[in-house]
C-alpha positions as CSV (number, residue, x, y, z in Angstrom):
1,M,-0.5,-0.1,0.4
2,S,2.2,2.7,-1.1
3,D,1.0,6.4,0.0
4,R,1.0,8.0,-3.4
5,R,-2.0,10.6,-2.2
6,D,-0.9,14.5,-1.5
7,F,-3.8,15.2,1.1
8,R,-2.8,18.9,1.4
9,V,-3.4,20.4,-1.9
10,T,-5.1,18.2,-4.7
11,P,-8.6,17.5,-4.5
12,F,-10.3,14.3,-5.0
13,F,-12.5,15.0,-7.8
14,T,-12.5,18.7,-10.2
15,S,-15.8,19.6,-12.1
16,A,-16.1,18.5,-16.1
17,D,-18.1,21.0,-18.3
18,S,-20.4,17.7,-18.8
19,G,-21.4,18.5,-15.4
20,S,-20.1,14.9,-14.0
21,L,-17.0,15.0,-12.0
22,M,-13.3,13.7,-12.9
23,P,-10.9,11.7,-10.2
24,T,-7.7,13.0,-9.9
25,R,-4.6,11.6,-8.4
26,A,-5.7,11.8,-4.7
27,S,-8.6,9.7,-5.1
28,V,-6.9,6.9,-6.6
29,S,-7.5,3.5,-4.6
30,P,-4.4,2.1,-3.3
31,W,-5.5,-1.5,-4.3
32,S,-5.7,-0.4,-8.0
33,K,-4.5,2.6,-9.9
34,T,-7.1,2.3,-12.5
35,L,-10.0,2.4,-9.3
36,I,-11.4,5.3,-6.9
37,G,-10.5,5.1,-3.5
38,G,-13.6,4.2,-1.6
39,Y,-13.0,7.4,1.2
40,A,-13.3,9.4,-1.8
41,I,-16.2,7.9,-2.9
42,C,-17.5,8.7,0.7
43,G,-16.6,12.1,0.7
44,L,-18.3,12.4,-2.2
45,L,-21.7,11.4,-1.2
46,A,-21.7,12.9,1.7
47,R,-21.4,17.0,-0.4
48,A,-23.8,15.3,-2.5
49,I,-26.0,14.8,1.0
50,E,-25.2,18.2,2.7
51,T,-26.3,19.9,-0.8
52,A,-29.8,17.9,-1.3
53,T,-31.5,20.3,1.5
54,D,-31.1,23.3,3.7
55,A,-30.5,21.1,6.8
56,E,-29.9,24.2,9.4
57,G,-30.4,23.5,13.0
58,F,-30.0,19.8,12.2
59,I,-26.7,18.0,13.0
60,P,-26.1,15.2,10.3
61,A,-26.0,12.0,13.2
62,R,-25.7,9.2,10.6
63,L,-24.5,8.2,7.1
64,T,-23.8,4.8,5.6
65,A,-22.3,4.2,2.3
66,D,-22.8,1.0,0.3
67,L,-19.4,0.5,-2.1
68,F,-21.1,-2.0,-3.8
69,K,-19.6,-1.9,-7.0
70,P,-15.7,-0.7,-8.1
71,V,-15.5,2.6,-9.6
72,R,-13.2,3.2,-12.1
73,A,-10.9,6.2,-11.9
74,E,-12.8,7.4,-14.7
75,P,-16.2,10.6,-14.9
76,V,-18.6,9.5,-12.1
77,S,-21.8,11.5,-11.4
78,V,-23.8,12.1,-8.2
79,R,-27.4,12.1,-7.8
80,S,-29.2,13.3,-4.3
81,K,-32.8,13.6,-3.1
82,M,-35.0,14.1,-0.3
83,I,-36.5,10.8,1.4
84,R,-38.4,12.7,4.1
85,R,-38.3,16.3,6.0
86,G,-39.5,16.6,9.6
87,P,-39.3,19.0,12.7
88,R,-36.6,17.0,14.0
89,I,-35.4,14.0,11.3
90,I,-34.4,14.6,7.9
91,A,-33.6,11.4,6.0
92,I,-31.7,11.6,2.3
93,E,-30.9,9.7,-0.4
94,A,-27.9,9.8,-2.9
95,M,-26.0,7.3,-5.5
96,V,-22.8,7.7,-7.3
97,V,-23.5,6.9,-11.2
98,Q,-20.9,5.8,-13.6
99,A,-21.3,4.8,-17.3
100,G,-25.1,5.5,-16.3
101,E,-24.7,2.4,-13.6
102,P,-25.7,3.0,-10.1
103,A,-21.7,2.5,-8.1
104,A,-22.3,3.2,-4.8
105,R,-25.1,4.6,-2.5
106,A,-25.3,6.4,1.1
107,T,-28.4,7.4,3.1
108,A,-28.0,10.2,6.0
109,I,-30.1,11.0,9.4
110,Y,-30.2,14.8,10.4
111,L,-31.1,15.2,14.3
112,T,-31.9,18.2,15.7
113,P,-29.6,19.1,18.9
114,T,-31.3,19.5,22.0
115,E,-30.5,18.8,26.2
116,D,-29.2,15.1,27.1
117,P,-32.3,13.5,29.3
118,P,-31.4,13.5,33.0
119,G,-30.2,10.2,34.6
120,Q,-26.7,8.7,34.4
121,L,-25.5,6.1,31.4
122,W,-22.7,3.4,31.5
123,R,-20.2,3.9,29.6
124,S,-16.9,1.8,28.5
125,P,-13.9,3.1,30.9
126,E,-11.1,5.2,29.0
127,S,-8.0,4.0,29.6
128,D,-6.2,5.0,26.6
129,P,-8.1,8.1,25.7
130,V,-7.4,9.4,22.1
131,R,-5.1,12.6,21.5
132,P,-4.1,14.0,18.3
133,P,-0.4,14.7,17.2
134,E,1.2,17.5,19.3
135,D,1.3,19.3,15.9
136,H,-1.9,18.5,15.0
137,D,-2.3,21.4,12.6
138,V,0.4,20.6,10.8
139,P,-0.9,20.4,7.1
140,V,1.1,16.6,5.9
141,P,-0.9,14.2,3.6
142,I,-1.2,11.8,6.8
143,R,0.2,10.2,9.8
144,I,0.1,6.8,11.8
145,R,0.8,5.8,15.5
146,S,0.7,2.5,16.3
147,A,0.3,2.0,19.9
148,D,1.9,4.0,22.1
149,A,4.5,5.0,19.7
150,P,5.3,8.4,18.3
151,W,3.5,9.0,15.4
152,Q,5.5,9.0,11.9
153,T,4.2,10.0,8.3
154,G,3.1,8.4,5.7
155,L,2.1,4.8,6.5
156,A,4.7,2.9,5.6
157,N,6.0,-0.2,7.7
158,N,3.5,-1.1,10.1
159,D,2.9,-4.3,8.7
160,H,2.1,-6.0,13.0
161,D,-0.8,-6.6,14.9
162,Q,-0.6,-3.7,17.0
163,R,-3.6,-1.3,17.6
164,K,-3.7,1.7,15.2
165,T,-4.2,5.6,15.0
166,I,-4.3,8.0,11.9
167,W,-4.5,11.4,11.7
168,V,-5.5,13.1,8.4
169,H,-5.7,16.3,6.6
170,Y,-8.0,16.4,3.6
171,P,-7.9,18.4,0.8
172,S,-11.3,19.7,-0.8
173,V,-13.5,17.1,-2.3
174,V,-14.2,18.6,-5.3
175,D,-11.9,22.0,-6.6
176,D,-12.9,25.2,-5.5
177,E,-15.0,23.8,-3.1
178,P,-13.6,24.3,1.0
179,I,-14.0,20.8,2.7
180,T,-17.1,20.5,5.3
181,P,-16.7,19.1,8.5
182,F,-19.4,16.5,7.4
183,Q,-17.6,15.5,4.3
184,K,-14.5,15.3,6.3
185,A,-15.7,12.8,9.2
186,A,-17.1,10.8,5.5
187,L,-13.9,10.7,4.1
188,I,-12.4,9.2,7.3
189,A,-14.8,6.9,8.2
190,E,-13.8,4.6,5.2
191,N,-10.6,4.0,6.6
192,T,-11.9,2.2,9.4
193,S,-10.8,-0.7,7.8
194,L,-6.7,0.7,7.7
195,V,-7.0,0.8,11.0
196,C,-8.8,-2.2,12.4
197,N,-8.1,-4.7,9.2
198,W,-4.6,-4.1,8.7
199,G,-2.2,-6.8,10.6
200,T,1.2,-8.4,10.2
201,H,0.6,-9.2,6.4
202,G,-0.7,-6.0,5.2
203,L,-4.1,-5.0,4.5
204,G,-6.6,-8.4,3.2
205,F,-9.7,-7.0,3.5
206,I,-11.6,-4.5,1.2
207,N,-15.0,-2.6,2.4
208,A,-18.4,-3.3,1.1
209,D,-19.7,-0.4,3.2
210,A,-18.9,2.2,5.8
211,T,-21.1,3.7,8.2
212,L,-20.4,7.7,10.1
213,A,-22.6,7.7,13.6
214,L,-21.8,11.4,14.9
215,T,-23.1,13.4,18.2
216,R,-21.1,16.2,16.9
217,L,-19.4,17.9,13.9
218,P,-15.7,17.7,14.3
219,R,-13.7,20.7,14.6
220,G,-10.1,21.9,13.2
221,R,-8.5,21.4,10.4
222,G,-7.1,17.5,11.2
223,I,-9.1,14.7,11.9
224,G,-8.0,11.5,13.3
225,L,-9.4,7.8,14.1
226,R,-8.6,5.0,16.5
227,A,-9.0,1.0,16.1
228,D,-11.4,-0.3,18.7
229,D,-12.1,-3.8,18.0
230,Q,-11.9,-6.3,14.8
231,L,-14.0,-9.6,14.5
232,S,-13.8,-12.3,11.3
233,S,-14.3,-15.2,10.1
234,K,-14.7,-16.9,7.1
235,G,-13.4,-13.8,5.3
236,I,-16.4,-11.2,6.8
237,A,-14.6,-8.5,9.0
238,V,-16.5,-6.1,11.4
239,G,-13.9,-3.4,12.2
240,T,-15.3,-0.2,14.8
241,A,-12.9,2.9,15.3
242,T,-13.5,6.0,17.5
243,L,-13.7,9.2,15.4
244,F,-11.7,12.4,16.9
245,D,-10.5,16.3,16.8
246,H,-8.2,18.3,18.5
247,D,-10.9,18.3,22.1
248,G,-11.7,14.6,21.8
249,P,-14.3,11.8,21.1
250,V,-16.7,12.8,18.0
251,G,-18.5,9.5,17.2
252,K,-18.0,6.3,15.9
253,C,-17.2,4.8,12.4
254,G,-18.0,0.8,11.1
255,V,-17.0,-1.0,8.4
256,T,-17.9,-4.4,6.8
257,A,-15.8,-5.6,4.7
258,I,-14.7,-8.9,2.6
259,A,-11.5,-11.0,2.5
260,N,-9.0,-9.8,-0.3
261,A,-5.9,-11.9,0.5
262,E,-5.4,-12.2,-3.0
263,R,-4.9,-8.6,-3.7
264,Q,-3.3,-8.0,0.2
265,A,-2.0,-4.6,0.2
266,K,1.3,-4.3,2.5
267,T,3.3,-1.1,3.6
268,R,7.0,-2.1,4.2
269,V,8.0,0.3,1.2
270,S,9.5,4.0,2.1
271,S,6.6,6.5,2.6
272,S,9.1,9.4,1.2
């Protein structure tokens, strides 16, 4: 898995005169130079959902993306529609289309923020608080931390079974548009497989979906993701991770993935 993407500068897509979107080198999948990465597709779906309605006063609380078809590194278009708008909940659907065929879809739920109800709740003890790098505002492409080791730039030489955390600075999803907090969260949510399913022989699972659940929108320039748990059996894996910003946890992410051992992605290469 070489780290070819420059998240500091290059947008994931550029606009074409036809109304379609052209993938850039930043969107290229780590699995194949001819495919668009799932993270870029999730960011594109989040953008389409955000533009489908005026959701002022609501928070995007959940996004689920179904990545049911490989998306070629060729022009794509996105469609979105309102499913329902109520006083406390909005439901929206979006779809990525390529060559006239659906390639990925997402549904999102927006909720109105209020006050928490009274009472005490059980919560899992936090023995290892999530923390970003000390220089978390410095825009480097991607950083990774394994267990208690120092943060490193790039993904090289992390083929092991230690807990992984990443911190990323993303560019725009589409050129000339500033990235939004929701788009940023959707992009990193798809990387749950990266932090959960990456082991001693590299990354051998590929995502079938990605789910993002937020209690609030992330703040600041960078965004982080830390592995929480991983289960797998007969080539099907489930991974969960904590999404965080420089102020602490923001929400949870989950993926369902299928084995892709014949194209196992490894990182024992230089990241320079």
